[in-house]
N, C-alpha and C positions, 0 to 999 in steps of 0.2 A: 528840328534836326540840327540846325547850325549851332545852337547853344549846346546841345548834347555832344556834338562833335568836338567842340573846343574843350568841354569838360573831360571827355575821354582822352584827348591829346595831353592835357595838363596832368591827368592821372598817370598815364603811361610814362610821361617824361619824368615825373617825380618818383614813381614807384619802381619802374623798370630801368630808369636811367637811359632811356632811348631819346635822342634828340628830336625835338619837334620837327625839324626840317626833314629828317629821315622818314618820320611817320607821314608827313604831308606828301612827300614824294611817292611813298608807297600807296597812299590812298588815291592820289591823282592817277597813278599808273593803273590801279585796279578799276577805278571808275571809267577811265578811258577805254579799257577793254569792254566794259559793259555798255558804254555809250555807242561804240561802233556796231555792236550787235543790235541795238535798239533804234538808232537814228538813221540807218540806211547805209548807202554805199560810199558816202564821202569819206575818203581816207585821210583827209587833212583835218581831223577833229582834234582839238586840244582842250584840256581841262585846267581851270584855274580855281584854286581855293584861297580865299582871303585868310591869312593866318591870324588876323585880328578879330574878324567877325565870324569866320567859319562859313561864309557864304560860298556856295559852289556854282560856278558858271561854266557853260559849255560853249566853245567857239568852233566855228568851221571856216575853212578858207575857201573863198569864191573868187573866180576870175571875172573881172569887169568886162562886159560885152554889150553890143548894141541890141541884139536879140537873143533871148535865152533859148538854148536848145537842150541844155541839161540842168534841170532845177537843182540837182544835188551838188553841182560844182560851179554854177554861173550866177551872176547877179547883174542887173541893169545898171547903167551909169547913174541914173537918177537915184536909185536905192543906195548905190555906193557912196554918193555925195552926202547922203544923210549921216553916214558913218564917218566919212573923211571927205571934207569939202574939196580937197586937192586931188581926189581920185580921178583917174582917166582910163580910157579904154586900154585893156591889156594888164592893168594892175591886179594884184591879188589883195583881197580885203578879208580881214577876219571879222566875222559877224556872229553875234551871240545867238545861239539856237537852243538855249536852255528850255526844255519843256516844263510845263506846270507840274509841281510836286516832284521834280526830277531828283532832288536831294534824297527823298525817302526811297524812291525807286532804285536809284543808283546804290545807295547804302545796302539795301537788301540784296541786290544782285552781286555786289562786290564783297560781301561780308567775308566769305571764305578766303578770298585772295588777300584781303587786308590782314586777316589773322595770320596767314602764311608769311606775309612780309614782316609782320611784327615778330614772329618766331625767328625768322632769319636774322633780323636785327639783334634780337636777344642772343642768338647763338654766336654771332660775330663778336658781341661784347664779351661773352664768356671765353671764347677762343683767344681774343686779344689779352684778356686778363691772365690766362694760364699759360700761354705759349712760351713766355719767357721765364716760367717758374719750374722748368724741368730741373730736377736736382734739389728742389725744396721739399720741406716737410709740411704737411697739412693735417689738421684735425678733421675727423669725420665720424659719422655714425653709421654702423652697418644696418642696412634696411632689408635686403632680401637676397636670396640665392637664385641666380638664373643660369641653369645648366652648368653648375660647378663654379661659376664666377659670382663674386659678391658685388652688389651695387652699394656704393658708399655715398651717403648724403654729406655733401661738402658745404651746404648752406644754400647758395644761389644756384648751384648745379649739382650734378652727380658724377662720381668717378667709378671706375670699374677695377676690381681686384681679381685678375685672372688666376686660374688655379696654379699656374707655374710661378706666380708671385706670392703665393700663400705659404707661410711657414709651417712645416709639417708638425711642429710641436704645439701649435696654437689652435684654439677653438674660436670660431667667429660666430658669435650669437647675435641675433637680431636685436637692435637697440643698444649694442655695446659701443662705447666711444673709444677710438684708438687713434694713433698717429700713423700716417702713411707717407711714403716717399714717392714723389712724382717721377716716373721713368719716361713718360712720353705724353704728348698732347697732339692729337691728330684729328682731322675732319672726317666725317662720315655722312651718309645720307640722313642720319638721325641727329646730326649736329656734332659739336665738338666732343671727342672721346678722350677723357683724362684717365690714363692708365697708371694705376698705383701699385706699390710693392711693399711687402714687409720682409723681403729676402735679399734685396740688392745690397752689395757691400757699401754703396754710397749712403745707405740709410744709417749705418753705424758711424760713418764719417761725419754726416750732418748732425747726428745726435751729440757727438763729441764737440763739434763746433758750437752748438747751442749750450752745452753744459760747461765747457771750459773757456773762460774769458781769454786766457792766453792764446788759444787757437784763433778765436774771433779777431783778436787784435794783431795777430801775425807773429807774436813772440815765440809760439810753438807751432811747428809745421807738421802736418800729416803727410808722410812720404808714401805710404802704401797701406792697403787694407785687404785682408783675405778673410773669407767667411764660409762656414758651413751652417746655414741658417737654422736657428733653434738649438744648436749644440755648442759651437765655439767660433770665436773670431780672433784674429790677430791684427793689431794696428801698430804700425811703425811710426815713431815720432822723433823729432829732433828739435833742438832749441836754437834760436838765432842769437841768443845772449848767453854768455858763459855762466852768469849768475842764476839763470833759470833752469831748473831741473825739469826736462820735458816729461819724463815718466811721472814724477811727483805731482806735476801740475794736472796731469790727466787723472791720476788716482784721487787727488783731493785730500783734504783733512779727514783723517780716519776713514779714508776710502769712500767718502760720501758721493763724490762726483761719478766715479765709475759704478757705484752701487745704483745710482739713479738710472743710469743707462741700462744696467743689467735688469732692473725692474721693468723698464720699458720693453725690453726684449724677452720678458717672461723667463728670466733665469739663465739666459744664454751666457756661457763663460766668455770672458774677454781677457786676452793676453796683451798687455801693453809692452811693446818692444822698443828698445833704444836703437834708433837707426844709426848706421855707420856707412860712410862711403866705401870702406873696405869690405868687400863681399864676404871674406872669411869671418871678420868680426861681426858683421851683420847676421850671418846665418848662425853663428855661435850664440848671439843674443836671442835670436828667434827660437832656438831649440832649448834655451834655458828652461828649467834647471838641470837638464841633462848635461853631463860633462863629456866633452869630445876629446878624442885622442889625437886625431889629425884630420886634415882636409886636403884633398887634391882637386885642383880646378882644371877644367878643360874649356878654356875660353872660346875656342873655335866652335865647339858644340853647345856652349852655354850649359854645361853639366858639371856636377861636382860629386865626388865620392867622399863620404864621411865615415871615419872609423871611430867607433865608440867602444869603451870597455864592455865586457859581457853583462855586467850588472846595470849598465846604463841603456842597453838596447831598447827595452820595452818602454822606458821613459822617453827616449828620443823619438821613437816612431809614434807613440801614443796609442790610444785605443783604436783598433782597426786601422792603424796607419794615419789617423787623423792629424796628429801633430806634424808629421812629415809632409803631408799633403798641403796643409795650411802654410807651412814654412816655405815650401816650393813656390806656392802662389804669391807669397809675400815678397820673396827676394827675386822672383822671376827666373829662377834657374831650375833645371831638372836635378833632383837630389836622389842619391842612392846611399842609404845608410847601411853599414855592415858592422857585424861584430868583430872585435879585434882578433879573435881566434879563427875567424873565417877567411882572413886575408893572408895571402902568400907573403912571407917575409921579403922575398926578392922584389915584389912590386909595392911593398910598403913605401911610404914617402915621408916627407919632412915631419918629424915629431914637433909637438908644440913646445919648443924651447924658446924662452923669452929672449927677445932681441935686446942686446946690450951695446954692441959697438959694430962698426963696419969699417974695414981698412980703407983709408983714403977719404973718408967722409967725416966732417966735423961732428963732434958730439952733440952740438946744438941741433944739427939737421937730423941726427938719429932720434933725438928727443921729440922733434917735430913729427917725424914719421910715426913714432909710438903714439903720440897724441892724436894723430890722424887715424889711428886704428891698425897700423901695420906693426903688430906686436911680436911677430915671430919671423924667422928667416923665410919660412914658407909663404908668409903673407906678401913678401917683396915681389913675387911673380906678377902681381896685379898693379904694381906702381907704374905710372906713366910719367912722361916728361912734364905734363901740365901740373901734376901734383908737386913736383920739385920746384917748378917756377913760382908756385903759389906761396912758398915759404918766405918769410921775411928775411931780407938780406941776400937772397939768391938772385943773381943777375942772369941776363941772357947768355953770357959767355960761360959762366961757371955751372949753370944748370945741366948742360949736356955731360960735363965731366963727372959731376956728382951722380947723374943718372947712370952713366956707364959703370962707375964704381959699384953702385948698388946692384946692378944686374949681374956684374961679374961675381960679386959676393953670393948672390942668390943662386947662381948656376953652380958655384963651387960647393955650396952647402947641400944642394940637391944631389950632386954627384957623390959627395961624402956620405950622405944618408943611404943612398942606394948601395954603396960599397959596404957600409957597416951592416946593412940588412943581409947582403949576400954572405958576408963572413959569419953572421949570426946563424944563417940557415945552414951553412956548411958545417959549422961547429955542432949544430943540433943533429945533423946526419951522422957525424963521427961518433957523438956520444950515444946515439941510438944503436 
């Protein structure tokens, strides 16, 4: 038995990567449980397994007394001195009480407990391996369907692909190999549960990180992702270096990089959007190629109304409103897109007139504003003081003056636009 035990320990340590110390502790614990049932009422039984020889010994604790009244817990002084010559009355002595053939008997009795302990150790290893991998992509093979959820073979363990994480345009056939996104790792009575997804927006983000070296090295940053799984995704990117084109890097030579991702997503369309800190420019990029007439922002409600020419309306909202929904998710604002003819001229707002100059503001600062995405007078509503301070050559004292001049110009332009709209409406009424 001893040789067999060591062989089993070595095999489990090598094949299952479970430390021998963990296994020995599990076996000692299980044999202790069996020993207490077999060896009587002594509650101070301990087990010792030699990790070099595999020899199993059972010890019990006895109190040294003059006369024995309880054979299960007491020992005479003369017997105690055979174990420890320095023993005296009142001491506690550990005496070996290993029965003949105990190794075989204990192993049989404790077999199920040992197996359970080994399983627990294996589960802990799996949990520790995956708990820090939430947000990673793993390869797996589809094995079976259990009440709508697919069980995925990940190699050393299994993951689960719940129905809500399954892409509606994909078929999951047994034996098919796919890549999956880890959304959660949790413990359960059956062991660690690795929850996978094919629909999470993070899946698209991680695919770009794996496919585009510039993203992995930090030259290109992903600012936001919105997705309707199986149909279309939008991803907003920006570059930390002027010489690197963020959109071009994601598309790749002849579109190979984005094509690889589209193939992984089984044909899902992907729009790569150039990010801008200016919300008006950002939403304009996100709705491209639709041409916008004007944009009105309500920052207090985080909403915007977008006016588009009649012939651009269908392109702007997309099939069943998909383009508008994805854009709203991407920019984080509620969006209302209206046809130009449906908007009352009195409530129309700043047309998309290109910004050229601002009274009281140096041309260099105007150029910096345009470069930062503030391209029209209407865009200036969202300029804040920190943006002005970030421009080269602008100090703490001059920044507030420039900021006030910009806001005064924006307010004047807005009032002028409303007046022009009112005049246009009145003229229309007279002509009719």
